C-alpha atoms as one frame of an Amber mdcrd trajectory, in Angstrom:
protein
  17.472  -1.321  22.527  14.725  -3.791  21.620  12.082  -1.229  22.059  14.003
   1.172  19.796  14.058  -1.393  16.989  10.391  -2.125  17.406   9.628   1.563
  17.226  11.730   1.738  14.043   9.883  -1.111  12.426   6.621   0.508  13.265
   7.788   3.775  11.706   9.330   2.158   8.732   6.165   0.887   7.121   4.436
   4.283   6.483   7.753   5.775   5.435   8.147   3.013   2.872   4.668   3.541
   1.591   5.361   7.239   1.261   8.532   6.508  -0.695   6.606   4.120  -2.996
   3.869   6.647  -3.557   6.252   9.503  -4.360   8.332   7.297  -6.714   5.197
   6.244  -8.481   4.035   9.813  -8.817   7.390  10.880 -10.154   7.458   8.037
 -12.698   3.927   9.035 -13.890   4.989  12.683 -14.194   8.173  11.709 -16.145
   6.107   9.551 -18.526   3.651  12.345 -19.138   6.522  14.812 -19.703   8.243
  12.346 -22.103   4.976  11.899 -24.114   4.331  15.588 -24.301   7.966  16.211
 -25.551   7.431  13.339 -28.192   4.155  15.016 -29.424   5.662  18.365 -29.974
   8.411  16.976 -32.244
């Protein structure tokens, strides 16, 4: 059981980084979309 939790912790860090990177990319994409929509009006 202890080894499993250690494995999980080792795996969690890269997953968290991927989630942060994806959310940041999504936020930037939404901001760009919002700006382009504002410009056209």
